[in-house]
C-alpha positions in Angstrom: 105.2 99.0 113.9 105.5 95.1 112.3 106.4 93.6 115.9 104.4 95.5 117.6 101.3 94.4 115.7 102.4 90.9 115.5 102.7 90.8 119.6 98.8 91.8 119.5 98.3 89.5 116.5 97.2 91.8 114.2 97.8 91.2 110.6 100.3 94.8 109.2 97.9 95.1 106.0 95.3 96.7 108.7 97.7 99.2 109.5 98.1 99.8 105.4 94.2 99.8 105.3 94.6 102.9 108.1 97.5 104.5 106.3 95.2 104.8 103.6 92.2 106.1 105.4 94.8 108.8 106.2 96.2 109.7 103.3 93.0 109.7 101.0 91.5 112.0 104.1 94.0 114.5 103.3 95.4 114.0 99.9 91.3 113.2 98.8 89.7 114.7 101.5 91.2 118.5 101.7 92.7 119.1 98.2 89.0 117.6 96.4 86.5 117.8 98.7 87.0 121.2 100.1 87.4 123.2 97.1 84.2 124.6 97.0 85.2 126.4 100.2 87.1 129.1 98.3 84.5 129.3 95.2 82.7 132.5 97.0 85.9 133.9 99.3 88.5 134.1 95.4 85.0 135.3 93.6 85.1 137.9 95.9 88.7 138.7 95.8 89.2 138.9 91.9 85.6 139.8 90.7 85.7 136.7 88.8 82.2 134.8 88.0 81.7 131.8 90.0 80.8 129.6 87.9 84.6 130.6 86.2 86.6 129.8 90.2 84.4 126.4 90.0 85.8 125.6 86.6 88.8 124.8 88.6 86.6 122.0 90.0 85.5 120.3 87.0 89.1 120.6 86.0 90.1 118.4 88.5 87.7 116.1 88.2 88.7 115.7 84.6 92.5 115.1 85.8 91.5 112.5 88.0 89.6 110.8 85.3 92.4 110.8 83.5 94.8 109.8 85.8 92.7 106.6 86.5 92.9 106.0 82.8 96.8 106.3 82.6 97.4 104.4 86.0 97.5 101.2 85.1 100.2 102.2 82.0 102.2 104.3 84.5 101.8 101.2 87.2 103.3 98.8 84.8 106.4 100.9 84.3 107.0 102.2 87.7 106.6 101.0 91.1 103.4 102.6 92.8 105.0 103.7 95.8 107.5 105.6 93.5 104.7 107.6 91.9 102.9 108.1 95.1 106.3 109.4 96.6 106.4 111.7 93.5 102.8 112.8 93.9 102.7 113.4 97.5 105.6 116.2 97.1 103.7 117.9 94.3 100.3 118.3 95.2 100.7 120.1 98.7 103.4 122.5 96.6 100.9 122.9 93.8 97.9 123.6 96.6 100.2 126.0 98.7 101.1 127.7 95.2 97.1 128.6 94.8 97.0 131.0 97.8 99.1 133.4 95.3 97.3 132.6 92.2 95.8 136.3 90.8 94.9 134.9 87.0 92.6 132.4 86.2 94.9 130.5 84.0 97.2 130.1 86.8 94.6 129.2 88.9 93.6 126.4 86.6 96.5 125.1 85.9 97.3 124.7 89.9 94.2 123.2 89.9 95.1 120.5 87.3 98.5 119.7 89.0 96.5 118.9 92.2 93.8 116.9 90.7 96.3 115.1 88.9 98.0 113.6 91.5 94.4 112.5 93.3 94.6 109.4 91.9 98.0 108.2 92.6 97.5 109.0 96.2 93.5 108.2 96.7 91.3 105.4 94.7 93.5 103.9 91.8 97.2 103.6 93.8 95.2 102.3 97.0 93.1 99.5 94.7 96.6 97.6 93.7 98.2 97.9 97.1 95.0 96.7 98.9 95.1 94.1 96.3 98.7 93.0 97.4 98.2 92.9 100.5 94.5 91.1 100.2 93.3 87.6 99.6 90.9 87.4 101.4 88.6 90.2 103.4 89.3 92.8 100.3 86.2 94.4 99.8 85.9 95.0 103.8 90.0 96.3 103.5 88.9 98.4 100.0 85.8 100.0 102.1 87.4 101.1 105.2 90.6 102.9 103.4 87.9 104.4 100.8 86.2 105.7 104.3 89.1 108.4 104.0 88.0 110.6 101.4 84.4 111.1 102.7 85.8 111.5 106.4 88.4 113.7 105.4 85.7 115.7 103.2 83.2 115.9 106.2 86.2 116.6 108.9 88.1 119.2 107.1 85.2 121.2 105.2 83.6 121.9 108.8 87.3 123.0 110.5 87.6 125.4 107.1 84.5 127.0 107.1 85.4 128.1 110.7 88.6 129.2 110.2 87.4 130.8 107.3 85.7 133.2 109.9 89.1 133.8 111.3 91.6 133.8 108.3 91.5 134.5 104.4 90.7 132.3 102.0 94.6 131.8 101.0 95.8 131.3 104.2 93.6 128.5 104.9 95.5 127.4 101.6 98.5 127.4 102.9 97.0 125.7 106.6 95.8 122.6 104.8 98.6 122.8 102.1 101.0 122.2 105.6 98.4 119.7 106.8 98.9 117.6 103.5 102.3 117.5 103.6 102.7 117.0 107.6 100.5 114.0 107.3 100.8 112.1 103.9 104.6 112.9 103.3 106.0 110.9 106.2 103.1 108.3 105.6 104.0 107.4 102.0 107.6 107.8 102.5 108.1 105.8 105.5 105.1 103.4 106.5 103.2 102.4 103.2 104.3 99.0 101.9 103.7 98.1 98.4 103.8 94.5 98.7 103.2 92.2 102.0 106.7 90.4 100.5 108.6 93.3 101.6 107.7 92.5 105.2 108.2 88.5 104.9 104.9 88.1 104.9 101.6 87.1 102.4 98.7 88.3 101.8 95.6 88.3 104.3 94.0 84.8 103.7 96.3 83.1 101.8 96.6 79.7 101.5 97.6 77.0 98.6 94.7 76.3 96.6 93.6 72.6 95.1 96.1 72.8 92.8 98.9 73.6 95.4 99.8 77.3 94.4 99.3 80.0 96.4 96.3 82.6 95.4 97.8 85.2 95.2 100.9 83.1 92.5 98.0 82.3 90.5 97.1 84.7 87.1 93.9 84.6 85.6 91.9 86.8 83.7 91.9 89.1 80.7 95.0 91.1 79.8 94.7 94.8 79.2 94.7 93.8 75.7 92.2 91.2 75.1 89.8 92.8 77.8 88.7 95.5 74.8 87.4 92.3 72.7 85.4 91.5 75.6 81.9 92.2 76.1 82.2 92.0 79.6 84.6 95.4 80.0 81.7 97.2 78.0 79.3 96.6 80.3 81.6 97.4 83.2 82.1 100.5 81.6 78.5 101.5 81.1 77.8 100.2 84.8 80.2 102.4 85.9 78.8 105.3 84.0 75.5 104.9 85.0 76.8 104.5 88.5 78.8 107.5 88.4 76.0 109.4 86.8 73.2 108.6 89.4 74.8 108.6 92.4 76.5 112.6 91.5 72.9 113.9 90.9 71.8 112.6 94.1 75.0 113.8 96.0 75.3 116.9 94.4 71.8 118.7 94.9 71.3 117.7 98.3 71.6 121.0 99.6 69.9 123.4 97.0 67.3 120.8 96.5 66.0 120.6 100.4 66.6 124.4 100.5 64.7 124.8 97.5 61.6 123.0 99.8 61.4 125.3 102.4 63.6 124.2 105.0 66.3 126.3 106.1 70.0 126.4 104.5 71.6 124.9 107.7 69.0 122.0 108.2 69.7 121.0 104.5 73.5 121.2 105.7 72.7 118.8 108.6 71.1 116.5 106.2 74.2 116.5 104.0 76.7 115.9 106.6 74.5 112.9 107.9 74.6 111.9 104.4 78.1 112.2 104.2 78.9 110.4 107.4 76.6 107.6 106.5 78.5 107.5 103.2 81.7 107.0 105.1 80.0 104.2 107.2 78.2 102.6 103.8 81.5 101.9 102.4 82.7 99.5 104.5 79.1 97.6 104.7 79.6 97.5 100.9 83.1 96.1 101.0 81.5 93.4 103.8 78.8 92.7 101.4 81.1 92.3 98.2 83.0 89.7 100.3 80.3 87.9 101.7 77.5 87.9 99.0 79.6 88.3 95.6 79.2 91.4 93.3 75.8 90.8 91.9 73.6 90.5 94.8 76.1 93.3 96.6 75.6 95.6 93.6 72.0 95.2 93.4 71.0 95.8 97.1 73.0 98.7 96.9 71.7 99.9 93.8 68.2 99.9 95.4 69.3 101.6 98.3 70.1 104.3 95.2 66.4 104.5 94.5 65.2 104.6 97.8 67.8 107.6 98.2 66.5 109.2 94.9 62.8 108.9 95.8 63.8 110.7 99.1 65.1 113.3 96.8 62.3 113.7 94.5 59.7 113.9 97.8 62.3 116.2 99.4 59.7 118.2 100.0 58.4 116.1 103.3 60.6 116.1 106.1 60.3 112.6 106.8 61.7 111.6 103.4 64.9 112.8 104.3 65.7 109.8 106.8 64.4 107.7 103.7 67.4 109.4 101.3 70.2 109.9 103.9 69.7 105.7 104.5 69.2 104.9 101.2 72.3 107.1 99.8 74.4 105.8 102.4 74.8 102.7 101.1 73.6 103.3 97.8 76.4 106.6 97.2 79.0 104.1 98.1 78.9 102.2 95.4 80.8 105.5 93.6 84.2 104.4 94.8 84.2 101.1 96.9 82.1 99.1 93.5 84.5 99.8 90.8 87.3 98.2 91.6 85.6 94.7 93.3 83.5 94.4 90.0 86.4 94.7 88.0 88.4 91.8 89.3 84.8 90.2 89.5 84.0 90.2 86.2 87.7 90.5 84.4 90.2 88.6 86.7 93.3 89.8 88.2 95.9 89.6 85.6 95.6 93.3 84.7 93.4 93.9 87.6 95.2 97.7 88.0 95.0 99.1 84.7 91.4 98.0 83.8 90.3 99.0 87.3 91.5 102.4 85.8 89.2 102.0 82.9 86.2 101.6 84.8 87.0 103.9 87.4 87.5 106.6 84.7 83.3 105.8 83.9 82.3 106.4 86.9 84.6 109.7 87.1 82.6 110.6 83.4 79.1 110.0 84.9 80.1 112.2 87.7 81.4 115.1 85.6 78.2 114.8 83.5 75.6 114.6 86.5 76.0 118.6 87.9 75.6 120.0 84.2 72.9 117.4 83.6 70.7 118.4 87.0 71.6 122.1 86.7 70.3 122.5 83.0 67.1 121.3 84.6 66.8 123.3 87.3 67.5 126.4 84.6 64.7 124.8 82.4 62.1 123.8 84.9 63.1 125.3 88.3 63.2 122.4 90.2 65.6 119.7 90.3 63.0 117.0 90.9 62.5 115.9 86.6 66.5 115.0 87.0 66.0 112.4 89.6 63.5 110.6 87.0 66.8 109.8 84.2 69.0 109.1 87.9 67.2 106.4 88.6 66.9 104.7 85.2 70.6 105.1 85.2 70.9 102.9 88.5 68.3 100.3 87.4 70.7 99.8 84.5 73.7 99.5 86.5 71.0 96.9 88.3 70.5 95.0 85.1 74.4 95.2 83.9 75.6 93.8 86.9 73.1 90.8 86.7 73.9 89.9 83.2 77.3 90.5 83.0 79.2 87.2 83.8 81.9 86.7 86.4 85.2 84.4 87.5 86.5 82.8 90.1 90.1 82.3 90.9 91.1 79.3 89.6 92.0 76.5 92.2 89.9 78.4 94.7 86.9 76.6 96.3 83.5 77.3 96.0 
């Protein structure tokens, strides 16, 4: 593969980005984003309340958050690829076993295992790997790679919904477990390379700085321990919490709110599909914005777009506002994945980038966990989601303020 890409003048790191997209599409897109497909059929099979079945998805979110917190320590002790090789065997096996789970504790346990593997096969693992491969265009590479989660969710939700009309939910568990294993195992074991040095390459855009050292050899910024004595980390954590909350309030209410506003479920699903496709593209655009504009401008523009998306939800009874919703949310909600690692390096440097980005991602996940409970509590109290969008907009504004106030740093020896 390396020789083939070199023949056409293509840097092998872009192949790594493609592999990341593919792995995220199946290991996150199927395992996480398709889990709602099973709530109704599992509930009907065993007579479990829907809220009890959906609690398994909450457990997956919690495990994703915990995995992000501890990933830095794990990657200090073991190579990223070795951890991925273990996770890529465990996840499809646990997903397959979900098809046999006939009591809630076992269903929950297997869901915890599936969710616990997610950070090591998606955002956190590839945050570290892409940082190894790209000195320049890191935001663009991150955005393309992180598209996989949304594309996988969009594609496999549509396919899974169709398959469930022809097969049982337990058969779908087995089919999708086979897909995860067939796609992700060979890619992780044989194609993914953790560092360009393994192939005798340098990171993309690598060149000597003004001090004569290559950029990737320059270690700068705070250590993990030092970071907790700096206000910048806490500002980042607050911003991530606000971003996770505001983006999740929007994304989790699109279908029910538009349906409650008098539109058909089919139309609401079409709007949601347009949103999912838009977010996938938005991740690439946002990554390029971070590369070209820097953190402060890119984050501000993205959050302003999120505010426009929330306005579209607030006036969801007006059909033309659905265009505003999709356009704004496509870029705004992309911050919920792409922005966290890029913000972390902009503020904290690269010394313990992997571990610190895990902390920031975990705060974003926490905000995402809180949001559905909050928005549904608002609905239960007021029979409408509209009031929930006001604190979500306030959180987005808080993220803008945090991004503008926090101090960023540049790598020593880097021009400009």
